[in-house]
Rosetta silent file (secondary structure, phi, psi, omega in degrees, C-alpha in Angstrom):
SEQUENCE: MDKTDILKVFPKLSPRQVEQYGALDALYRDWNAKINVISRKDIDNLYLHHVLHSLAIARFIGFKAGTRILDMGTGGGFPGIPLAIMFPDCQFRLIDGTGKKIKVATEVAEAIGLKNVEALHRRGEDEHDKFDFVVSRAVMPLPDLVRMIRKNISDEQHNALPNGVIVLKGGDLTEELKPFGRTTTVAPISDYFHDAWFEDKKMIYLPI
SCORE:     score description
SCORE:     0.000 S_00000001
   1 L     0.000  144.009  176.994  182.466   31.400 -104.058 S_00000001
   2 L  -143.741 -166.539 -174.461  178.973   30.600 -102.823 S_00000001
   3 H   -60.241  -29.281 -178.460  175.761   28.831 -103.828 S_00000001
   4 H   -65.677  -32.230  177.337  175.112   31.365 -106.642 S_00000001
   5 H   -69.242  -31.860  174.923  178.309   30.234 -108.369 S_00000001
   6 H   -64.212  -40.019  178.984  177.022   26.640 -108.283 S_00000001
   7 H   -63.069  -34.290  177.983  173.866   27.872 -109.988 S_00000001
   8 H   -66.699  -35.194 -179.901  175.997   29.388 -112.744 S_00000001
   9 H   -79.759  -36.485 -179.489  177.629   26.022 -113.369 S_00000001
  10 L  -121.045   76.850 -170.380  174.424   24.030 -112.960 S_00000001
  11 L   -70.908  -10.770 -177.353  171.711   26.448 -114.178 S_00000001
  12 L   -96.692   16.610  178.755  168.887   23.888 -114.128 S_00000001
  13 L   -64.406  145.025  175.586  168.843   23.400 -110.353 S_00000001
  14 L   -78.208  162.135  175.570  165.425   23.503 -108.734 S_00000001
  15 H   -54.654  -37.444  179.290  164.640   26.107 -106.020 S_00000001
  16 H   -65.167  -40.305  178.473  164.814   23.243 -103.502 S_00000001
  17 H   -67.416  -41.893  177.513  168.306   22.237 -104.653 S_00000001
  18 H   -59.716  -40.445  179.335  169.483   25.868 -104.513 S_00000001
  19 H   -63.826  -44.152 -177.950  168.109   26.096 -100.989 S_00000001
  20 H   -66.387  -44.556  175.672  169.856   22.843  -99.947 S_00000001
  21 H   -63.604  -39.709 -177.932  173.240   23.902 -101.359 S_00000001
  22 H   -62.930  -30.693 -178.146  172.839   27.323  -99.761 S_00000001
  23 H   -74.733  -16.709 -170.800  172.263   25.762  -96.347 S_00000001
  24 H   -65.450  -36.640 -176.651  175.550   23.836  -96.388 S_00000001
  25 H   -56.902  -56.809 -177.933  177.771   26.782  -95.396 S_00000001
  26 H   -63.299  -39.452 -178.869  176.181   27.537  -92.052 S_00000001
  27 H   -66.403  -44.396 -179.505  175.721   23.845  -91.228 S_00000001
  28 H   -71.896  -31.073  175.572  179.305   22.873  -91.906 S_00000001
  29 H   -65.262  -44.063 -179.068  180.630   25.917  -90.065 S_00000001
  30 H   -64.658  -49.127 -179.277  178.531   24.986  -87.030 S_00000001
  31 H   -68.119  -34.764 -177.023  179.494   21.306  -87.066 S_00000001
  32 H   -68.480  -24.974  176.441  183.145   22.013  -87.878 S_00000001
  33 H   -69.309  -26.631 -178.947  183.373   24.089  -84.705 S_00000001
  34 H   -95.935  -40.716 -176.064  182.376   20.980  -82.736 S_00000001
  35 L  -133.130  113.849 -171.384  183.895   18.173  -84.819 S_00000001
  36 L   -77.940   98.308  176.844  186.763   19.075  -87.110 S_00000001
  37 L  -107.956  -17.784  175.205  185.937   17.452  -90.474 S_00000001
  38 L  -127.610  139.678 -178.759  187.246   20.230  -92.700 S_00000001
  39 L   -51.575  135.163 -179.950  190.513   22.079  -92.122 S_00000001
  40 H   -52.887  -39.758 -179.250  189.873   25.232  -90.122 S_00000001
  41 H   -71.845  -18.304 -171.903  191.727   27.209  -92.799 S_00000001
  42 H  -101.138   -6.660 -173.964  189.651   25.637  -95.536 S_00000001
  43 H   -65.097  -28.617  176.104  186.113   26.170  -94.254 S_00000001
  44 H   -70.092  -15.094  178.119  185.898   29.516  -96.101 S_00000001
  45 H  -103.072   23.399 -174.146  186.509   27.543  -99.306 S_00000001
  46 H   -51.480  -49.310 -173.117  183.672   25.061  -98.651 S_00000001
  47 H   -71.191  -36.808 -178.629  181.847   25.587 -101.906 S_00000001
  48 H   -77.023  -53.148 -169.794  184.945   25.623 -104.161 S_00000001
  49 H   -82.229  -19.015 -175.862  187.150   22.983 -102.538 S_00000001
  50 H  -122.488  -51.321 -178.234  184.433   20.575 -101.338 S_00000001
  51 H   -72.701  -57.001 -178.198  180.996   21.127 -102.872 S_00000001
  52 H   -65.947  -37.280  174.006  182.017   22.016 -106.410 S_00000001
  53 H   -53.762  -45.623  178.434  184.910   19.566 -106.339 S_00000001
  54 H   -62.061  -37.118 -174.603  182.412   16.812 -105.487 S_00000001
  55 L   -77.733   -2.482  170.242  180.128   17.928 -108.327 S_00000001
  56 H   -56.451  -33.006 -179.433  182.825   17.279 -110.938 S_00000001
  57 H   -64.049  -36.319 -178.955  181.347   13.780 -110.926 S_00000001
  58 H   -70.974  -21.912  174.967  177.960   15.291 -111.929 S_00000001
  59 H   -77.186  -25.934 -178.574  179.643   16.920 -114.931 S_00000001
  60 H   -83.564  -41.578 -176.425  180.985   13.523 -116.014 S_00000001
  61 L  -140.830  136.597  171.917  177.878   11.418 -115.552 S_00000001
  62 L   -99.496  102.999 -177.340  174.203   12.094 -115.042 S_00000001
  63 L   -62.942  132.798  177.559  173.083    9.183 -112.831 S_00000001
  64 L   -75.491  153.974  177.241  169.757    7.747 -113.930 S_00000001
  65 L   -51.786  136.736  178.572  166.889    7.524 -111.426 S_00000001
  66 L    91.626   -6.948  178.639  167.228    4.503 -109.174 S_00000001
  67 L   -65.097  139.326  176.555  171.066    4.346 -109.374 S_00000001
  68 E  -107.758  128.583 -175.954  172.689    3.209 -106.113 S_00000001
  69 E  -127.826  131.920  175.830  175.936    4.886 -105.174 S_00000001
  70 E  -103.805  124.077  173.028  178.349    4.117 -102.360 S_00000001
  71 E   -97.088  107.731 -175.515  180.536    6.966 -101.033 S_00000001
  72 E   -88.657  122.895 -178.415  183.599    5.252  -99.593 S_00000001
  73 L    66.467   51.711 -171.338  185.382    7.164  -96.859 S_00000001
  74 L   -65.596  -21.062 -173.408  182.912   10.077  -97.005 S_00000001
  75 L    62.696 -122.335  178.918  184.408   12.021  -94.105 S_00000001
  76 L   -88.029    7.396  174.928  181.893   14.778  -93.375 S_00000001
  77 L   122.149   28.612 -178.901  179.849   13.892  -96.478 S_00000001
  78 L  -124.702  130.954   11.994  181.933   14.497  -99.628 S_00000001
  79 L   -92.877    4.984 -171.877  181.339   13.810 -102.425 S_00000001
  80 H   -57.481  -47.497 -174.672  178.112   12.089 -101.296 S_00000001
  81 H   -68.911  -46.471  175.819  176.021   14.956  -99.965 S_00000001
  82 H   -59.675  -38.672 -179.988  176.547   17.399 -102.893 S_00000001
  83 H   -69.120  -37.759  179.026  175.826   14.510 -105.306 S_00000001
  84 H   -65.050  -35.808  174.353  172.720   13.443 -103.367 S_00000001
  85 H   -63.933  -45.136 -177.652  171.318   16.995 -103.682 S_00000001
  86 H   -63.625  -37.704 -173.928  172.083   16.906 -107.423 S_00000001
  87 L  -121.710   74.235 -175.609  170.491   13.476 -107.956 S_00000001
  88 L   -65.660  -18.554  178.886  167.455   13.275 -105.629 S_00000001
  89 L   -93.348    8.844  174.975  166.123   10.177 -107.428 S_00000001
  90 L  -107.175  159.728 -179.919  169.258    8.158 -106.696 S_00000001
  91 E  -107.623  131.196 -178.181  170.154    6.343 -103.493 S_00000001
  92 E  -119.922  131.902  169.209  173.380    7.160 -101.670 S_00000001
  93 E  -115.403  125.426 -179.902  175.068    5.275  -98.867 S_00000001
  94 E  -106.092  122.971  177.654  177.875    7.176  -97.155 S_00000001
  95 E  -125.607  150.482  175.728  180.348    5.150  -95.048 S_00000001
  96 E  -158.212  145.868 -179.963  183.360    6.080  -92.997 S_00000001
  97 L   -79.842   -3.870  178.953  185.380    4.322  -90.356 S_00000001
  98 L  -107.056  114.794 -172.489  185.373    7.395  -88.101 S_00000001
  99 H   -61.061  -37.671 -176.545  182.096    7.675  -86.182 S_00000001
 100 H   -69.085  -31.165  177.165  182.232   11.418  -85.463 S_00000001
 101 H   -67.978  -39.030  178.097  182.600   12.198  -89.173 S_00000001
 102 H   -66.040  -33.546  177.014  179.516   10.102  -89.946 S_00000001
 103 H   -60.695  -42.738  179.597  177.654   12.005  -87.264 S_00000001
 104 H   -64.276  -48.408 -178.493  178.340   15.271  -89.130 S_00000001
 105 H   -59.203  -42.119 -179.342  177.287   13.757  -92.490 S_00000001
 106 H   -62.067  -47.574 -176.307  174.098   12.356  -90.896 S_00000001
 107 H   -65.965  -41.638  179.334  173.169   15.638  -89.206 S_00000001
 108 H   -65.540  -45.983  178.293  173.810   17.742  -92.326 S_00000001
 109 H   -57.623  -43.822 -178.278  171.776   15.370  -94.532 S_00000001
 110 H   -67.535  -40.521 -176.992  168.900   15.432  -92.058 S_00000001
 111 H   -61.755  -34.121 -178.083  169.042   19.236  -91.661 S_00000001
 112 L   -99.997    7.545  173.113  168.561   19.844  -95.370 S_00000001
 113 L    74.938   30.871  176.453  165.952   17.123  -95.757 S_00000001
 114 L   -76.542  116.442 -178.777  167.845   14.625  -97.881 S_00000001
 115 L   -93.181   -6.414 -173.364  165.691   11.520  -98.045 S_00000001
 116 L  -108.677   19.710 -176.994  168.056    9.643 -100.342 S_00000001
 117 E  -123.716  132.936  172.529  171.075    9.459  -98.043 S_00000001
 118 E  -127.064  119.486  179.727  172.060    6.815  -95.515 S_00000001
 119 E  -108.304  124.080 -173.432  175.231    7.515  -93.552 S_00000001
 120 E  -126.782  138.414  172.007  176.808    4.585  -91.691 S_00000001
 121 E   -77.988   97.616 -173.139  179.800    4.193  -89.373 S_00000001
 122 L  -156.827  140.658  175.138  181.359    1.314  -91.324 S_00000001
 123 L   -83.938  155.858 -178.391  184.688    0.327  -92.797 S_00000001
 124 H   -59.123  -36.912 -178.407  184.899   -0.560  -96.459 S_00000001
 125 H   -62.568  -26.776 -174.149  185.872   -4.148  -95.682 S_00000001
 126 H   -95.612    0.640  177.765  182.604   -4.543  -93.796 S_00000001
 127 L   -92.902  120.954 -173.875  180.290   -3.228  -96.533 S_00000001
 128 L  -120.202   -0.403  179.220  178.775   -6.079  -98.512 S_00000001
 129 L   -73.311  168.191 -179.907  175.791   -4.554 -100.371 S_00000001
 130 L  -103.622  141.636  179.876  175.805   -4.027 -104.142 S_00000001
 131 E  -137.817  160.000  176.417  175.922   -0.637 -105.861 S_00000001
 132 L   -76.175  -41.544 -178.091  176.078    0.679 -109.394 S_00000001
 133 E  -138.747  145.724  167.071  178.954    3.039 -108.610 S_00000001
 134 E  -110.385  128.494  177.135  181.460    3.665 -105.841 S_00000001
 135 E  -117.777  155.199 -175.862  182.682    7.233 -105.464 S_00000001
 136 E  -163.501  152.244  176.531  185.503    8.568 -103.347 S_00000001
 137 E  -116.086   94.849  169.167  187.738   11.577 -102.714 S_00000001
 138 L    49.919   42.144 -179.701  191.383   10.460 -102.428 S_00000001
 139 L   -73.496  -40.724 -177.868  190.708    7.920  -99.646 S_00000001
 140 L  -161.654  167.629  178.102  193.433    5.495 -100.714 S_00000001
 141 L   -56.124  144.787 -174.782  195.470    4.461 -103.769 S_00000001
 142 H   -58.399  -41.101  178.552  193.167    3.291 -106.591 S_00000001
 143 H   -58.977  -39.470  179.881  194.526   -0.323 -106.687 S_00000001
 144 H   -67.912  -41.434 -179.594  193.755   -0.710 -102.971 S_00000001
 145 H   -64.270  -43.327 -177.415  190.309    0.828 -103.357 S_00000001
 146 H   -62.999  -41.863  178.474  189.470   -1.414 -106.307 S_00000001
 147 H   -59.755  -38.563 -175.901  190.478   -4.535 -104.367 S_00000001
 148 H   -74.739  -37.687 -171.123  188.217   -3.459 -101.518 S_00000001
 149 H  -100.254   -3.849 -178.358  185.120   -2.454 -103.491 S_00000001
 150 H   -53.545  -36.923 -179.357  185.116   -5.005 -106.309 S_00000001
 151 H   -66.869  -17.433 -173.874  182.696   -7.085 -104.212 S_00000001
 152 H   -96.964   -3.340 -176.205  180.285   -4.125 -104.055 S_00000001
 153 E   -88.693  124.405 -178.358  179.791   -3.490 -107.759 S_00000001
 154 L   -73.690  149.710  174.603  176.426   -4.801 -109.050 S_00000001
 155 L   -81.241  -17.624 -178.313  176.147   -6.845 -112.252 S_00000001
 156 L   -82.258  133.880 -176.302  172.908   -5.053 -113.167 S_00000001
 157 L  -106.139  135.695  177.953  173.446   -2.016 -115.375 S_00000001
 158 L  -126.036  -11.188 -171.563  171.237    1.109 -115.264 S_00000001
 159 L  -118.687  167.387  179.432  173.387    3.855 -116.777 S_00000001
 160 L   -64.424  -35.412  175.778  174.998    4.754 -120.069 S_00000001
 161 L   -88.323  141.888  175.142  178.397    4.116 -118.510 S_00000001
 162 L   -61.796  149.823  178.059  179.166    0.602 -117.183 S_00000001
 163 L   -54.411  150.497  179.178  179.148    0.249 -113.394 S_00000001
 164 E   171.479 -152.812 -175.125  182.450    1.013 -111.666 S_00000001
 165 E  -118.576  139.794  177.323  184.393    3.397 -109.503 S_00000001
 166 E  -128.924  120.507 -175.754  184.726    7.191 -109.846 S_00000001
 167 E  -125.989  150.962  176.637  187.365    8.903 -107.747 S_00000001
 168 E  -108.533  123.627 -175.514  188.592   12.462 -107.271 S_00000001
 169 E  -145.831  165.701  178.053  192.333   12.859 -106.935 S_00000001
 170 E  -128.800  168.220  174.515  195.177   15.302 -107.419 S_00000001
 171 L    83.673 -166.091 -178.287  198.828   15.211 -108.425 S_00000001
 172 L   -82.895  115.463 -176.013  200.773   12.763 -110.584 S_00000001
 173 L  -105.157   12.488 -172.716  198.751    9.546 -110.928 S_00000001
 174 H   -56.397  -50.746 -178.472  201.007    7.746 -113.426 S_00000001
 175 H   -68.447  -38.790 -177.803  202.160    4.933 -111.106 S_00000001
 176 H   -64.955  -30.475 -176.630  198.780    4.590 -109.437 S_00000001
 177 H   -94.338   -8.635 -177.296  196.987    4.058 -112.758 S_00000001
 178 H   -53.207  -44.300 -176.747  199.577    1.748 -114.292 S_00000001
 179 H   -60.197  -18.252 -173.519  197.890   -1.508 -113.201 S_00000001
 180 H  -102.268   -1.254  177.764  194.746   -0.587 -115.155 S_00000001
 181 H    55.383 -131.388 -175.535  196.269    0.209 -118.513 S_00000001
 182 H   -96.082   13.047 -178.211  193.885    1.988 -120.853 S_00000001
 183 H   -77.432  -15.891 -177.770  190.735    0.932 -119.021 S_00000001
 184 L   -91.691  149.290  168.982  190.607    4.188 -116.967 S_00000001
 185 E  -107.031  122.936  178.415  189.163    7.509 -118.112 S_00000001
 186 E  -111.371  117.462 -178.538  191.072   10.452 -116.662 S_00000001
 187 E  -115.135  117.482  172.976  189.281   13.813 -116.869 S_00000001
 188 E   -60.835  126.495 -179.507  191.054   17.032 -115.789 S_00000001
 189 H   -68.313  -21.114  177.171  188.596   18.842 -113.527 S_00000001
 190 H   -66.319  -14.933  172.506  189.904   22.109 -114.955 S_00000001
 191 H   -70.363  -25.810 -178.338  187.977   21.116 -118.101 S_00000001
 192 L   -95.631  -43.218 -175.326  184.760   21.531 -116.088 S_00000001
 193 L  -127.779  136.138 -167.622  185.615   24.341 -113.682 S_00000001
 194 L  -100.597    7.024  177.927  188.111   27.084 -114.464 S_00000001
 195 L   -69.107  143.280 -176.872  189.316   28.185 -111.027 S_00000001
 196 H   -59.698  -24.756  179.941  193.092   27.761 -110.662 S_00000001
 197 H   -58.709  -27.911 -175.799  192.600   25.473 -107.648 S_00000001
 198 H   -85.736    1.373 -169.531  191.442   22.722 -110.002 S_00000001
 199 L   -59.741  -35.603 -179.294  194.524   22.767 -112.217 S_00000001
 200 L  -105.510   10.515 -177.050  196.063   19.583 -110.783 S_00000001
 201 E   -94.824  140.251 -176.774  192.773   17.893 -109.849 S_00000001
 202 E  -135.275  155.369  173.024  191.467   14.932 -111.806 S_00000001
 203 E  -114.348  125.522 -176.741  188.463   12.655 -111.958 S_00000001
 204 E  -116.159  129.252  176.449  189.181    8.983 -112.686 S_00000001
 205 E  -114.728  130.259  177.665  186.566    6.518 -113.902 S_00000001
 206 E  -132.176  115.671  173.619  187.258    2.785 -113.964 S_00000001
 207 E   -68.380  143.741 -178.809  184.591    0.310 -115.148 S_00000001
 208 L  -130.518    0.000    0.000  184.471   -2.832 -113.032 S_00000001
């Protein structure tokens, strides 16, 4: 899979967005050789396992211009950087407790000219700003994440969906979702993308 496959899924991308997605492969290969943020065995699957996986959120919600999004535990920039390319009129803050991972996210964002991304070496407990949505890829169990980020969800609403948290996870989530009852929306990512790799992957939305 490569950038052309992303264009098939998101056919309305601008030439600038296509260029930015296309630049990710070489950039992540270069940085991954210096700072291991993606499994060495997985770098060949960058677009499928990392970029497209991140963009499942873009199939679920189209963030309105001006929306503020916090990517909690971004690692090397996922899902934040693919989403920031998709939504150039939204503001993204990417945080991670590991400084070298934030360095990669910062350098990649700068290299492709993302003006709507701020990457900070910061733990979730130490983030106190307000955002419309918090996004994350399997950083921690959802109850723990919600306890940590509840303070960060703004009361002001800008989108069709109420503010809250959107996470990407895999496997059996029955126990993890029990505390939230029917308030969560669980979307199988295989509904959006038909590659077999997505069969056990899910996107969970919880309004807060």
